[in-house]
N, C-alpha and C positions, 0 to 999 in steps of 0.2 A: 769493523773489520772486513775484505773482504774475503771470498772465499782463498785468490790468490795469495796476499795476504799472509793469510792463515795456515796456508800452505812455509811459507814462508819462514814464516816463523817456528811453525811445526822442527821444517829443515836445521835453522838456524841452532836450536838449542838440544839438538842434537848430539853439539860437540859444543857445545856454551860452557863455560869453564864455574862459572854462575849457578847455573841447573844443577850439576855436581858438585858443588858446597850445598845446594840445600839438601841431595838425597843425605847428604853425608849429616849436615846441620838437624835433618827431620829424622836421619837414625838413634840419634843423640840428648836431643834437646826437644823440649817444644817451643810454641811460636817462629817456626820456616819462614810464614810467611811474609813476617817484619823481619825477619833475619835477610831475604831473598830483597828483599828493597833495599835494606843500609847497603846488602854488594854490592846490590845493580847500579846501586846510585854510586859507589866508591869505582867503581869498574868504567863506565859508563865514562865519570868523570876524568878520571884518567884517560879514555883514550880520546876526551873530546880535547885536552888539553895538550896532549897530544898532536892532533889534525891542526888543533887554532898555531901551536906556535910553530911548527912546520910553516904555516902561510906568512905567519911575520917574524918569522929568520930571516927571510932577502932582505928585510927592509933593519933585519939588525933591535928588533923588539921582541920579547917574551909576551905570555901576553898578562905576566901583572907589571909591567913597564909598557905598558902598550897603553889597559887598565888608570895605571891614572893621568896618565895623557886627557882621556874622553874624558876621566873625572873630572878634572881642571877644563876640557873645553865644554863641560856641560854650565859649570859657573856666567857670570857676567861683567864679568870681568877678567876669566880666566888665571882665577890663585883663591887659594885655600889653603887654612894653616896645617903645617903637616902634622896634628896630632887630630884634627876632624878626613885627612886623606886614611888617617891610620884608622878613626873606626867606622869611614865606610868599608873599606879594606877588612878588615875583622881579621889584622894584623896587628901585632907587634912591635912599638914605640921604635925597636931599634931594626927590625927591617923594613918599616917608612922611611928613617931614614936613608937605611942601604938601598932600598931603589929609588929614593930621592938626588944621593951622590952620587951613583949608577951616569941617572936621567941629567943629570946637573954637568959632570964629565962629557958626556954626550951632545950635551948643546941645550939639551929640549926643554928644561925648566931651569930658573934659576929658583937661588935662597933668596927671599929677603929679612929683611927683621920688619915684625912692626911695629909702625907710630907711635900706635897709640899704646903698644905692650909690647915692650925691647923683648921679654923674656919669649918670648910668640914669633917664632919662625915658619913664614907665609909663604906657600910654593908655588912659582909662577914660569903658567905655560908662556915660551918664546915663540917665536915666529917658525923656527927651524921645529920647535914641539907640534905646532898645531901641523903644519904639513908631515910631518910621520905621523901624526893621529889620525888624518887622512888617509892616508898611504895606506894606513894599515887598517879602517874600513873600510879599506877597498879590495886591500887581501883578502876580507872576510867576507864581505860579500860576493867577490871574487870564488868564493869557494863552499858557498851557500849556507854560509855559519856549519862546513863539515857537516857530519850526522846531520844534526839537526833539518837539517833543509832537505834530507830522504824524507821527514815525517810532512805526512797531509797537512796542509795549517789546521785542520777541524782536530786535530792531534798533539799539532803545535798550542795549540789552547787550550783545550782540555791537560797537557801538560804542567802550561804556565800555572793554568790554576792549581791544579792539587802540588806543584812547588811553592806556590803561593802559601795557602791553608797549612804547608808545613813549614815553614819562616814563619808564619806570622801562630804557628801554633807551642814554639821555641819562648822559654823566658824572656823580660829583660834580662841582660847582664851575663846572661849562656854563654 
């Protein structure tokens, strides 16, 4: 980190609620470093969601709905079983159904039965859904993915590597 960035960091930390929480934790409990990582990640996540959703809101999207459209666009045929979406989004089945229902009402996806298994509901990206997803991509690119864009490219790669290490440390099914 350059001297200028270190100075900015220390100035920001003087008013950082995470640092204040760390001080409180450290005075009472052990393992302040791990506590600080968890609280930092939660607070950063909340701030990032706020930033990204502000960019998507004018398009009638929130981050969850955009993510469904994006996941569908990543498939070869623009469709996935709803339970696969549930698993990819790490949400409850009823939440996946709610998201798909709202996107369906907006004409961005269609729900169809799987001809191979009538018990399976398949979610299909519509042309309007693909257009909304592309507009969402442009909105996020336009803001540089929010505060992530403030990081230097090497810092972004380091952060992605560290987060990947944490994700792979989580036991399957947790």
